[in-house]
C-alpha positions in Angstrom: -67.0 -78.2 114.0 -65.5 -77.3 117.4 -61.9 -77.8 116.2 -62.7 -75.8 113.0 -63.9 -72.9 115.1 -60.8 -73.1 117.3 -58.6 -73.2 114.2 -60.3 -70.2 112.7 -60.1 -68.2 115.9 -56.4 -69.1 116.3 -55.8 -67.9 112.7 -57.6 -64.7 113.4 -55.5 -64.0 116.5 -52.2 -64.8 114.7 -53.2 -62.6 111.8 -54.0 -59.8 114.2 -50.7 -60.2 116.0 -48.8 -60.0 112.7 -50.7 -56.9 111.6 -50.1 -55.3 114.9 -46.4 -56.1 114.7 -46.1 -54.6 111.3 -48.0 -51.4 112.2 -46.1 -50.9 115.5 -42.7 -51.6 114.1 -43.2 -49.2 111.2 -44.6 -46.4 113.3 -42.8 -43.0 112.8 -43.3 -39.6 114.2 -42.3 -36.1 112.9 -40.5 -33.7 115.2 -42.8 -31.4 117.3 -41.9 -28.7 119.9 -42.0 -30.4 123.3 -41.8 -29.0 126.8 -41.2 -25.4 125.6 -38.5 -26.4 123.1 -38.2 -25.7 119.4 -37.6 -27.9 116.4 -34.3 -27.7 114.5 -34.6 -28.8 110.8 -31.4 -30.8 110.3 -29.6 -32.9 107.7 -31.0 -36.1 109.2 -33.6 -36.5 111.9 -35.0 -33.2 113.1 -34.4 -32.5 116.8 -36.3 -30.7 119.6 -34.1 -28.5 121.7 -34.7 -26.3 124.7 -32.3 -23.4 125.4 -31.6 -21.5 128.6 -29.4 -18.5 129.4 -27.5 -16.1 127.1 -26.4 -16.8 123.5 -22.8 -17.5 122.5 -20.6 -20.1 120.9 -20.0 -21.8 124.3 -22.6 -24.0 125.9 -23.3 -26.7 128.4 -25.1 -29.4 126.4 -27.5 -31.7 128.3 -28.2 -35.2 126.9 -30.9 -37.2 128.6 -31.1 -41.0 129.1 -33.1 -43.8 127.4 -36.8 -43.1 127.3 -36.4 -39.6 128.8 -36.6 -36.1 127.4 -35.5 -32.5 127.8 -38.1 -32.2 130.5 -35.9 -34.2 132.8 -33.3 -31.4 132.8 -35.6 -28.5 133.6 -34.6 -28.0 137.3 -30.9 -28.6 136.6 -30.8 -26.1 133.7 -32.6 -23.5 135.8 -29.9 -23.8 138.5 -27.1 -22.9 136.0 -27.7 -19.2 135.5 -25.3 -17.0 133.5 -24.3 -19.5 130.9 -25.8 -20.9 127.8 -27.5 -24.3 128.4 -29.0 -26.4 125.7 -31.0 -29.5 126.4 -31.5 -31.8 123.4 -34.1 -34.5 122.8 -32.3 -37.5 121.3 -33.6 -39.1 118.1 -37.0 -40.8 118.8 -37.3 -39.1 122.2 -39.4 -36.2 123.5 -40.3 -34.0 120.6 -37.5 -35.1 118.2 -38.2 -37.0 115.0 -38.8 -40.7 115.3 -37.7 -42.4 112.1 -38.7 -46.0 111.2 -35.5 -47.4 112.7 -31.9 -48.2 111.9 -28.6 -46.4 112.3 -30.2 -43.2 113.5 -30.9 -44.8 116.9 -27.4 -46.1 117.4 -25.1 -44.1 119.7 -23.2 -43.0 116.7 -26.3 -42.0 114.9 -27.5 -40.1 118.0 -24.1 -38.4 118.2 -24.2 -37.3 114.6 -27.7 -35.8 115.1 -26.4 -33.9 118.2 -23.4 -32.7 116.2 -25.8 -31.3 113.5 -27.8 -29.6 116.1 -24.7 -27.9 117.6 -23.6 -26.8 114.2 -27.0 -25.2 113.6 -27.0 -23.5 117.0 -23.5 -22.1 116.5 -21.9 -24.0 119.4 -18.1 -24.2 118.9 -17.1 -25.1 122.5 -19.2 -27.5 124.5 -19.3 -29.1 127.9 -21.3 -32.3 127.5 -23.4 -33.6 130.4 -25.0 -37.0 129.7 -27.3 -39.0 131.9 -27.3 -42.8 131.4 -27.6 -43.5 127.7 -26.9 -39.8 127.1 -23.4 -40.4 128.6 -22.8 -43.0 125.8 -23.8 -40.5 123.2 -21.6 -37.8 124.8 -18.6 -40.2 124.7 -19.0 -40.9 121.0 -19.3 -37.2 120.3 -16.2 -36.4 122.4 -14.3 -39.1 120.5 -15.4 -37.9 117.0 -15.5 -34.1 117.6 -12.6 -33.5 120.1 -12.0 -29.9 119.1 -15.6 -28.9 120.0 -16.0 -31.0 123.2 -13.9 -29.6 126.0 -15.2 -31.6 129.0 -17.5 -34.5 129.7 -19.8 -35.3 132.6 -21.6 -38.6 132.7 -24.1 -39.6 135.3 -25.1 -43.3 136.0 -23.8 -44.3 132.5 -22.9 -48.0 132.6 -19.1 -48.5 132.9 -19.4 -51.7 130.8 -22.2 -53.4 128.8 -22.7 -56.2 131.4 -23.2 -53.8 134.3 -26.8 -53.0 133.5 -29.8 -54.6 135.1 -32.7 -54.0 132.7 -36.4 -54.5 133.7 -38.0 -57.6 132.4 -40.7 -55.6 130.6 -38.1 -53.8 128.6 -36.7 -57.0 127.2 -40.2 -58.5 126.6 -41.2 -55.5 124.5 -38.5 -56.3 122.0 -39.5 -60.0 121.4 -40.8 -60.5 117.8 -44.6 -60.6 117.4 -45.2 -60.6 121.2 -43.1 -57.4 121.8 -45.3 -55.1 119.7 -48.4 -56.3 121.7 -46.6 -55.6 125.0 -45.6 -52.2 123.6 -49.3 -51.3 123.4 -49.4 -51.3 127.2 -46.9 -48.4 127.6 -49.6 -45.8 128.1 -50.9 -47.8 131.1 -49.2 -46.2 134.1 -50.0 -49.2 136.4 -48.1 -51.5 134.0 -45.1 -49.3 133.3 -44.6 -48.1 136.9 -42.7 -51.2 138.0 -40.4 -50.9 135.0 -39.8 -47.2 135.4 -39.2 -47.5 139.2 -35.7 -48.9 138.5 -34.8 -45.5 137.1 -35.2 -44.0 140.6 -34.6 -45.0 144.2 -37.0 -47.6 145.5 -38.8 -45.1 147.7 -38.9 -42.2 145.2 -42.4 -42.0 143.5 -42.1 -42.4 139.7 -42.8 -38.9 138.4 -45.3 -38.2 135.7 -42.5 -36.8 133.4 -41.1 -40.4 133.2 -44.5 -41.6 131.9 -44.8 -38.7 129.5 -41.4 -39.2 127.9 -41.9 -43.0 127.7 -45.1 -42.5 125.8 -43.3 -40.4 123.2 -41.2 -43.3 122.1 -42.1 -45.3 119.1 -41.4 -49.1 119.1 -38.3 -48.5 117.0 -37.0 -46.2 119.8 -37.9 -48.7 122.5 -36.0 -51.5 120.7 -33.1 -49.7 119.1 -30.3 -52.2 118.6 -26.9 -50.8 119.6 -23.7 -52.5 118.2 -21.3 -53.7 120.9 -18.1 -51.7 121.5 -14.7 -53.5 121.8 -13.7 -51.2 124.7 -15.8 -50.5 127.8 -17.3 -47.1 128.4 -15.0 -46.5 131.4 -11.9 -47.2 129.2 -13.2 -45.0 126.4 -13.8 -42.1 128.7 -10.4 -42.5 130.4 -8.8 -42.4 126.9 -10.4 -39.1 125.9 -7.4 -37.0 127.1 -9.8 -34.3 128.4 -11.4 -33.6 131.8 -14.1 -36.2 132.6 -16.4 -36.3 135.7 -18.4 -39.3 136.6 -21.4 -38.8 138.9 -23.4 -41.6 140.5 -26.6 -42.2 142.6 -25.8 -44.1 145.7 -28.9 -46.3 145.4 -28.9 -46.9 141.7 -30.2 -50.4 140.9 -30.5 -50.0 137.1 -26.8 -49.6 136.7 -25.8 -51.0 140.1 -23.6 -48.6 142.0 -20.9 -50.9 143.5 -19.7 -52.7 140.4 -20.0 -49.6 138.2 -18.2 -47.3 140.6 -15.4 -49.9 141.0 -15.0 -50.3 137.2 -14.7 -46.6 136.8 -12.1 -46.4 139.6 -10.1 -49.1 137.9 -10.0 -46.9 134.8 -8.8 -43.9 136.9 -12.2 -42.1 137.0 -13.3 -42.2 140.7 -17.1 -41.2 140.6 -18.7 -38.6 142.8 -21.4 -40.5 144.6 -24.6 -38.6 145.5 -26.1 -40.2 148.7 -29.7 -41.3 149.0 -30.7 -41.2 145.3 -31.1 -43.8 142.6 -30.4 -43.9 138.8 -31.6 -40.3 138.1 -29.9 -37.8 140.4 -30.8 -35.0 138.0 -34.5 -35.6 138.8 -34.4 -37.0 142.3 -32.0 -34.4 143.8 -31.3 -31.7 141.2 -29.7 -29.4 143.8 -27.1 -32.0 144.8 -26.5 -32.9 141.2 -25.8 -29.3 140.3 -23.5 -28.9 143.3 -21.6 -32.0 142.1 -21.0 -30.7 138.6 -20.8 -26.9 138.9 -17.1 -26.4 139.7 -16.2 -28.9 137.1 -18.2 -27.4 134.2 -16.9 -23.9 135.0 
């Protein structure tokens, strides 16, 4: 009788895990206005965008990193007066639509969604500013739409795939069956704080905006599978044949500063290093970040 009870209990637990895995992996979310933005209905996933400054066909386009949102750019955008600035929530992030999963989450899928947004907004000339994963998206867009993209800024975007130090919790969340259970813990700040801390300098308190944007992700967004590129990010940026600026946080541990900066230097793109900040200079020191990019984006 004892072993029968254990067997039944085990079966119930396994069944619950399987059901949870199915429900979590199939979760979707429609686009909603987020952080004062508005939703663009597009041919593909609908995106939430937030605009600043005057209208026109020229714009500085801000692309956030993985698990972030347009909210991360608020203080940077406010410090760029007199020009049109557009912050875009990438697919599955912030207020943008979160489809079930697939090609829409790849860097090319993200780039295609951004391109549709720029078409809808009437942007014919763009300076792209991408943070972390947003820099990867910016690179693809610059490669595939060179007539529109005039300049590219990337901040703390890994120079190569092997130059990223991901938190253990992030990897565990994508393990089959177990991952969806771990994913349920994302709303618990005490659990996610340690993972999110790598996105900032060690002594910089994890801001609530990091928790808010992480909670917006569905499991498909957390575990989007990106195909490997034959060339490194540094080499692809160097090959764009257009002005490129690389900005880095001196105390970045997520994309460690020393090896990434060296790899960019080898490609001929010597980064501008902002002292005292970690992986997210746009949040940790927006004034210094704006100072680092202003002359270039003009």
